[in-house]
N, C-alpha and C positions, 0 to 999 in steps of 0.2 A: 723524824726520819726519812733521809732523801733515797730513793731508788733512781737507780741509774742504768742505763743500758749499754754503760761501758766507754772506753774512749772512743772519740771518732773516729771514722776509718780512713778519712781523706783529709789532707789540708782544704784551706778555704778555695772557693774554685766559682767559675761563671757559667752561665747558661750558653754562651757564645761559645767557649773552649769545649763545651760537651757536644753544642751541634755540630762544629767542625769534626770533632772526634768521631761523632756517631756516623758522619757521612762516609767514613773509611769503611764501614760495615760494607758498602757496595752493594745495598741488597737490591735486587731488580722489583722487589713488591715491598718496599718501605711503608707506602701507603697503598690503600685499596678504595676505589670509588664505584658505585654500581651506574653503570651507564646501560640505559635500555635495557635493562632487567639482568644485566649481566656484571659481574665485579671486573673493575679492570685495573689491573697494577701501575704504580708510578715509582720509579726506580729513585734510589737515594740520589743519584746523579742528576735526575729531572728535578727532584726536590731542590738540592742545593743551587742550580742554575736559577731557578724560578725565584729562589730567597733573594740571591743576589741581585736580580734584575727588578724586583720589587724595591728591596731596600734602596738602589740607585736611583729608583723612580721616585720614591719620595724625597729623597734629597733634591733631585732635580725640580720637585715642586716647591722649593723652598724651606722644608721641615727640618729644622735644627735638632741636633742632638741636645736629649734632655727634655725636648717636648713630648707632649700626651697624644698619642692615636687610639681613638677608640674603635673595638670591634663588635657590631651587632649583627651576628650571624648565628645558625644552626652549623652543628658540626659538619665539617666538610674539608676536603683537601686544602682548599682556599684559605681556611681560619688558621691553619697550622702554616701555611707560607706566611700570610700576614704575620702572624707573631713571631716567626723569625725572623723575617724582614725588619720588624721593628727592634728587636733584640741587638741583631748584628748592624744595625744603623743608628744604635745608641739611643733608641727613643724608648718610653717607657708607654707600655700599651695598656688600654684599660677594657677589659671584657665586660659586655652588656649581656644580661639574659635576655634570649630572644622572645619571650612571652612578657618583656617589659611594658607596659603602656608609655604613651608618648612623654607624659609629665615626669615621669621617674627617670625614663631616659635623659631627659633635659637636664633634670637636677644633676645627675652623674656628669652630663659633658660641661656643665657649668662650673660644679665644683672640682673637676679634675684638671679644668682649663685644656680641654682635647681640642686639638688645633686642626683634627681630621678624624674621620669614621669610615670605616668598611664596613658595607651593608650587604646582606646575602643576596637581598632581592628588591622588587617593586615594594612589596607590602612592608618590609623594613624602612625604606627609602621613605615611603608615606608618613612612617611615624616621625621620623626628622624632620619631615617637609613642615608637620603641623606645629613644631616647634622652634624651626629653626631661625626664626628672627630673636627668638629670646636667648639664642646660642653664641653670645657675643664674641667668641675667640673660635667658633668652628668655622673653617675655611675652605675645607674640601668634604664632599661626600663620595666614595668609592664603590661602585657596586661590584659583585661577583658576578653579576650575571653577564650572558655572553654580549648583551648590546645595550647601551645608554637608554636608561628609561627616565621619566619624569622624577625628578628629585634626585638624581646622581649627576654630578660634574663629569665623574670618569668611570670607565671600568677597571678591573683589575690589569686587562690587558693592554689597556691605555697607559697606565702607570708602567707596566712591564717593558712596554715599546721604549717608553721615554728612558728607562733604564737601560735596555738593550742598546739604542743609539750612544752612550758612554763608555760600554762594558769594554773597553781596550784593556790591554796588559798591565798598563800603567795604573788605569783604575780598581783594576781587580785585586793588585797587589794592595794597594792603599785599603780599600775595603775591607779586606782581611786584616790588617795591621791595625786600623783603627777599631774593628771589632773584638780583636784581641786585647786591645788595651783597656777595655772595659774592666773596672774592679770589682771584686766579690760584693764590697759593702754600696754599690749603687744600686738603686732602686730600678728593677727590672718591670717591674706590674703593679697597678693599683686595681686592687679588686674591692669592691664596695659589698659590704656585708649586707645580706637581706633584709635584716634588721627586724626582729620580733616585736621591738618595742623603738619608737623614735624614730629619726631619718637615718639612711646608711652612712655608714663611715668607710673612708677609703682606706684600705689596708695596704701599707708601703710593704710590699716583699722585695728584698734585694736579690740579686743574681745567687748570693751564698746561699742565703734562705731556702731558696729552691734546689739548688745545687746539693746541699747537705743532704734534703731528704730525697732525692733522687738517686744520691749515691749509696747511702745507708740502706734504701729501698731494695737496691739493685744486687746486694749479697745478703739481706735477710730473705728474701722471696726468691726461690732457685728460678732460673729461667733459661729455655734451652734456645738454640740459636734459631730453632724453627717453629718459634711460637707465633700464635698469631691472636689479635685481641680486636673484639668487638667493640666498638666506640659508639655510645649513645647518650651517655649524661652527658648535660650540656658543659662545653670546654671552658665556659664562663665561670663553671663551679671548679673550686681548687683542687678535689679531689680529681676529677678526670684531668684538669690540667696536670699536676704534677704526675700523677701515676698511668692516666690513660696516653697522655699526650708525651713528655718530656721523659719519662721512666721508659716507656715502651720504646721509643725511639733510642733511647741510649743504648738499650740492652739487644736491640736488633730485632724485636718483635714487629710482626707485620701489623700494621694499623687498619682495620676494614672500617668504614663510617657506616653505620646503619642508615637505611634511606630516611626513617622518620620512628619516632617511636613506636608507632601503630604497627611497625614492620618488622619490630625486632624479634618476634618468635620466628618469622619465614627467614630473616637475614640471618639469624642463628644457626639454621639448619644448613644454609647456603653458605656461608662463611666457615662453619663447623671451627669456632676458636678454641684455643686451648686454655685462654685465659679471659674473664668476664670481669668487669668493674659494675658494680651497682650499689644503688641504695636499697634499704630493707624492701621498699616496695615491691620491687621486681619478685621476691622471694616469697613475699607474703603471697602475691596473685599467682605465683607457680603453684605453691603448697594448696590454696584455697581450691585452684582447677583440680587438682590433683584428687582431693579429697571430694570433689564434686563428682568427677569422673567415677570414683569408686563407689559412692553413696547411690548414683544415679543406675548403678547397672544391676543385674540381676543378684539374686542372693546367693548365688555361687561366687559369682564375679567380687562381691562384698566381702565373702567370708576370707577368700584368698586374699585379698587387699589386706584386712586386718590381720589375718593369720602373719602375712609378709611383715607388715610394720612391725609386731611383736617380735618376731625373729630377728629383724634387723635392729630394733632396739636393744635387744639381749647382747647381738654381736658388737654394736656401739659401746653399749658400757662396758664390755670385755676391752675392745681397743681402747677406749679412753681412759680405762685403769692401767694401761702399759702391758696389758695380757695378749696373747696371740691365741683367736678363737680358734679350738680343734674339734676334731671328733663330728658328733651328730650336729652339734651347733654349725659348725663350720659347713657341712654337707646342708643343713637346712638353708645358710644363707645363700648359698650357690643357688638353690633352687628358687629362693624368693627374689634374688636378682633376675634370673632368667625368666620367671613369671610374670613380674612386677615392674621393678627398678630399672631394667633395662629399658624400658618403652620412657621413661622418663630423661634417663641417659642420652636417648636416642634424641629427645626433642631439643637437647642443648647442641646437637651437631656428633656427639660419638665420641669425642676425643678430649673435652674438658680434663684440665687438670686442676685447676682452681676456679672457686668465685672470689672475689673480695668484696667484702661489704664493708660501707663507710656511710658518714651523713646524719647519720641518725641510729637510734638501737634495734639490735635485731632480737626479735624473741627468741630466748633459748629453745624452746619447744620447736620452731621452725628450724634453727641451725642443727640442731640433733637430728629432725627427721630427714635433711639432707646428708648428712653425716652418714648417718643409717644406711641412706638409698645409695653411697658411694660418690656424692658429690660435695666435696668438701669446700667451706665458707670460711675463708680467713679473714674474720671480723677485725677492724682497727677502730682507731680513734683518733680525732684531729679537730682543728679548726682552721679557718681561712687564717686567722692570725698567726697560727703554726704551722704554715708553710706544707700540708695541712697535718704529717702525720706526726702524731706522739707516740703511740704505741700501737702493736698489731700483732696479732697470731700468727705463727708462721708452722710450716709442716714440722720444725722441730720442736716448737714450744706451744702447744695448741691445748686452750681450754674453753670449753662451751661456756658462755654466763659471763666471760670476760672480755676485754679488748685487745689482751694479749700483753707482752713485756715492753717497757720502752725500746726506742730506737736507739742504736749507737749514737752516743754524744748527747742524749738527750736524760735530761734529769727530770723527775715527778716528785712532789711532795703533797701530802695530805695535809690541809691548814687545820688548825682546831677546830673550825666550824664544819669541816668536812669537804671543803672546797679543794679543787685538784688545781694544783701549780706545776709550771712547768718552766725549765729554762734550759738555753743551749741555742746553736747555731738557727734552729729554724724559728725561733721567735721574731715575729716582725720586728720593722725598723720603728713603727709608729702607724698612729692614724694620720693620715693627707692632713696639715691645716689645722690640727685637732691637738695642741699638746698637752691641754688639760685631759682628756679623754685619754691619752697616752698615758701621761703619769697615773691615774687610775687603774690601769690595766696593766702596768708592768712596774712594780715596785723599785725600789733605790738598790736592791739586790738582783735584779735582772730577772725575778720571778715574774712570769706573765699569770694572771689570774682567770681561769678558763671560764668562770661562772657554773661550772660543772660540779655537780658532787658524787665522791667516789671513795673508794677504800682498795687497798693494796692486799691482795691475797696470794701470798707464797710469791711473790715478785710479780704476780699478775693484776693489772689495773680493771677493777670493776667499776662503771659507771650507775650510779643511783637515778639522778636526775638533773634537771636544771635548777641551779641553787634559785632563780627567781621564778621556777616554777611551782617551788613546794609551796604546798598549800597549809596553812595554820588556820584550823576549825576554831571556832569561838570558844571551843574548850580546850585550846592549847595545843592540840594533836597535830603532829605534823604528817603529813599525807604525800608520797613520791606519786603525781597523776600518770608519767611516761610508761611504767611498768603494767600500770592498770590498763591503760589505752592501748598498749601494745600486744596485751593478751587477748583484749577484745575483739581486735582486728584481724586476729586468727580466726575467728567464725566467719564462716561463709555467708552468713547474714548481715554481717557488719562492714560498712566500708569506711565508715571515719567513726572516731570517738574521742570525746573531750570530757573530762571530768573537772567539775566546778565546784567549790565550796569553802573558798579563801572568805576567813571570818564569818562563816556560816557555822549554824549547829551541826551541819551533818552534810557530805557530799553526795552530789547527784552525777547523773553522767548523761549529755546528750549523744545520741548515736544518729548515722546517716545508714539506712539500711542498703545493702548490694541489691538495688533493683531488680538485677538479673533473676538472682537466686529468691527473692521475697515474691515476685510477681511468679515463678515456677510453682511456688510452694501454693500462692493464692489460688491458681488454677486448678490444682489438685484438690483444693477443700471447696472447689465450685463457686468460689466468691465472684462477684460482680462490681465492676467499677469501670469509670470512664477516665477517669484521671486518677494520679498517685495520691493527690489530696483524699480525696475518698476513701481511700484503701487506708490509709493512716487515722482516719477517724473510725476506724471498725475496731471494736472491745477485742475481738479475735487476734487482730493484727499485732495491736498493743501486747495481749498477752503473750502470743508467739515470741515478738521481739524483748520482752522481757524473760522471759523464760531461757532464751540466748545467751543474753547477757548475764543474768545470773549464774546459768549453768559454767560460764568460763570463770567466775570470781570466786570457787569455791578456795577456801583456805586462806582468805583473807582475815586480817584482823577485823572484828566488828565495825570500830571508828574509822577503817579504811573502806568500807563497803559502800557503795552509792546506794542511797535508800531509795532513790527514785529516777525513773527514765522517761529521758524527754526525748521526742524523735523527729527529725528534721527531715524534710522532703529532699532538699537540694544538698550535692556534695559541696564542700568548702571550695572556694578558688580563689585564684591569684588575681581575677579580675575584679572582684569583689573587694578584695584587700584581707580576705580570711588567711589567706597562705602566704607565706614568703615565694619569691621566685624558686626556691628549693623544697617547696611545699611542706615547710614547717608552719605548724598553727599558730596563729596569731591570737594567742588566750585572751587579751584585752579586748580585740576585735569581735572575738565570738562571746564574749561576756557582753559586750555593746550591744551587737545586732541583734543577739536572741534573748534580750531583757526580759522580752514579756514572757517568753518561754519559760526561762529560769524563774521567775518573780512565780509562775503559777505552781512549779514544781515545789516551792517553798510556802505556799498559802497554809499549808496544813502541817505545820513543823511538829507535831506532835508523834509523828513517826520516828523523831530521832531517838538515838539511842541514849 
């Protein structure tokens, strides 16, 4: 059975047409950037002028239409300007995650054939300098820094000046005409999948792939002309690229760039956004912080918090059932808001209308908590290959525990083995220079095979797990690890969790402690240690973490429940190859890296059920 979001709401289009149309908003604060501790606005007019001059400057450097230009930078206005300059100069840009090491950056530059690269600063330029001799097509390194530094051939200002020198009326007219001649099926960007297995693949997204996703998002999620968005997810990630960049510019939402990931809580209170896009990790941390504040307070504060949470959950159940809470419950909820939840709302700036979550599954427990607190999280689902949104919860169609209904123009079908398939204008053109991989991903009828397992529930799509992550035990039992891992990560003592058990008699789980919380508990228990490895050797610490793990896993089937817990000292990292740049766990790497720990957990298999 095919589920559809209904007909597409616009004819095919291009990002260049979208860009020129969005400039008509003439917003004085289209973008905002922090300068010397204060946010400074950048108008639509300034953005338009700078984009044109950079595009002309790239042409003056001899970069031809259709060539590839990479962007290796953290979020900042120059990222947006460079991207729109590439699009309007008929170039295909190639975003790189700013945390990529030199060798991985070199692979993408060579595979894409990039002839130029924008870098944010000397740090990123130094990475490129290490591998530049191996990047045979690369001709230009352009830095966003104010002055030229080692490893950079030009500053962005240098390129802009070259464009300004030829920016007369005739050239402006030609620039706009050629930009609008771009076709919907032309490739706009090459985005390399982070690859939990194998080498990254370049996803070819066309102008219309992204345009269709932007235009349907603009009507399915209500926007107001005065909206403000805080941008902090990497713009190299398709979720932020489409939703936090193209979509926000299209609907006239002011985009404020966070100074860094570390300053997001402060920037949120300064910018006071009405819309925030994030991956679940932000909500997990906020949830853990709220619980920690409540539990570390006195007895009265603790009782007030848990009373307020219970009231809010009853209120949320009424609302989610389509009923209006009345009478005594409504009065209790107003009191709970004033005593407890208003403080959480103030931490977001006090005027947030929606959180939007994507990139990974969000634990229903966390989503319901935020909903009950008066902070709505609209969870969606998609992949780089689908531009990215396949489905999303909206204010009009909202169900916790699902990723919403399909977008306009998008079809979804569940294959016999449970895999989610999708078809529509959002599906990529293919993998760059990988026709065989493209044929494996997109079948002859145009269905893209997502690799995710899911089901339709009254028109809402629910995700179970990644197809390749499903654990099949030696006894033939199928276990979906992600829901178990996401549940464990809601515990304040657990930072990371990975379930292991494929082809084994029973599952086990590796956990990384939240050291801030665990060390606080250890001090209360008067434990003595000089380094964390000593702490992990103590039986009382093992017992504590096992208690926390099993306390979260009540209700699992016996065969699903991890029989043993392995404790790791260090968080998984991108640098060690354990996480992708989008912070997804590379299970094969974890299995190999911690093989000794895993093998010890299975030494006595007599505990198997």
